[in-house]
C-alpha positions in Angstrom: -46.2 39.5 -50.1 -43.4 40.3 -47.6 -41.5 37.6 -45.8 -42.4 37.1 -42.1 -39.7 38.3 -39.8 -37.8 35.5 -38.0 -37.4 35.4 -34.3 -34.0 34.5 -33.0 -33.9 31.1 -31.4 -32.9 30.6 -27.8 -29.8 28.6 -27.1 -30.5 25.5 -24.9 -27.6 25.8 -22.5 -28.4 26.1 -18.8 -28.2 29.7 -17.4 -26.9 28.3 -14.1 -23.7 27.3 -15.9 -22.7 31.0 -16.0 -23.0 31.6 -12.3 -19.6 32.0 -10.7 -17.9 33.0 -14.0 -16.1 36.3 -14.4 -18.5 38.7 -16.3 -16.4 39.1 -19.4 -15.8 35.3 -19.7 -19.6 34.7 -19.2 -20.5 37.2 -21.9 -18.0 35.8 -24.4 -19.2 32.3 -23.7 -22.9 33.3 -24.1 -22.2 35.0 -27.5 -20.3 32.0 -28.7 -23.2 29.7 -27.7 -25.6 31.8 -29.8 -27.2 34.4 -27.4 -28.0 37.4 -29.5 -28.3 39.8 -26.6 -26.4 39.7 -23.3 -27.4 42.1 -20.5 -25.2 42.6 -17.4 -26.9 44.2 -14.4 -25.8 45.3 -11.0 -27.5 43.7 -8.0 -30.8 45.5 -7.3 -30.8 47.3 -10.7 -34.2 48.5 -12.0 -35.0 46.7 -15.2 -37.8 46.1 -17.7 -39.2 42.6 -17.4 -40.4 42.0 -21.0 -39.3 38.7 -22.3 -36.9 38.9 -25.3 -36.2 35.7 -27.1 -32.4 35.2 -27.4 -31.5 37.4 -24.5 -29.5 36.3 -21.5 -29.4 38.4 -18.4 -26.6 38.4 -15.8 -26.6 39.9 -12.3 -22.9 40.8 -11.8 -21.4 41.6 -8.4 -17.7 42.5 -8.1 -17.0 41.2 -11.6 -18.6 37.8 -11.1 -22.0 36.5 -12.3 -24.2 35.8 -9.3 -27.5 35.2 -11.1 -28.4 34.4 -14.7 -31.8 34.0 -16.5 -33.3 33.9 -20.0 -35.3 36.6 -21.6 
């Protein structure tokens, strides 16, 4: 019998803690804290809205995170 695939866990830090950070610093911090996928988006970008465990999304304007959410 095959092993069940494991789902990455979601870190427990607050997404709001990334707002106001430079985009590169925010991404490095997120990866250090255990986020497996970090997605940076421009304001108004068209995106898929499926929830992905372990993913952190940033809206970045002029190199600064202005919004952040899980999934």
